[in-house]
C-alpha positions, 0 to 999 in steps of 0.5 A: 500500500502506498504511504501517502496520497498524492495530488497531481497539480497541472497548470502551465503557470508556475505561480498557479502551481505554487499557489495550489501547493500552498493551499494544500499545505498541511493536508495529508497529501503529497502535491506533485506539480507539472506544467503541461497536459503531456507531463501530467500523462507521463506522471500518471504512468509512474504514480497513482493519485488520489485526485487531479487538479487540472487547469482547463486552459493550457497551450498545446494540450488543454485540460479537456484533452488531457482529461479525455486521455486520463479517462481512456486509460484503464489505470487512471479512469477512476481518478477524480479530476477537479478542473480549475480555470481562470475563464469566465463563468461560461456554463458551456466550459463547465459542461465540457469539463463534466462531459470529459469526466470531471467531478467538479469545475471551479473558476478562479478566484475560488475559495481556497478552503473550499478547494482544501475541503474537496481535496480532503474528501478525495484523499480520504476516499483514496485512503479508505480504498487503499485500506480496503484493498489491503484488507481484501488481500489479507482475506485472500491470503488467509483463505488460501492458507485455510484451503492448504490446511483443509487439504492437508487434513483431508489427505491425513483423513484419507490416509487413515481410512486407507489403512496400512501400517504406515497410515497413522504415521503419515497422517500424523506427519500431515497433521503436523504440517497443518499445525505448523502451516508448512 
């Protein structure tokens, strides 16, 4: 399980990235800042993220195109995307953001406390998901161990039913293996 949730910050302006990093300070999340959609897609190949804060309007590959690529990839399609934009409050842009899979669309200037609250929720959901995955793996391991033990006990019972001089010793050996989990 990853130690700490990560937030991918994507904006072509370095000052905006610094502002986002400052807003997220103190939250249980590691901010990873990149300056283009292309860099974001590369970063998503090597890291898992709890949330993506994505500028809608960037040169070359804009946020909408970046989001489309993110949502097409199996590994990243479920990562929540929050669009951030300085564009005017044009409802069509927000609808376009939702259409490519965003969970929210915030126009600048936005309340930093609202953004912190939204990021906190996605970090908590990511953390709970990681915990559930770890618990599911533990259950799978225990079920496999239980199956191995059951098989050993069944084999010991078959040997005893088959009889013969060596049967009790062989059965006892299998039960010892089951006892010690080997």
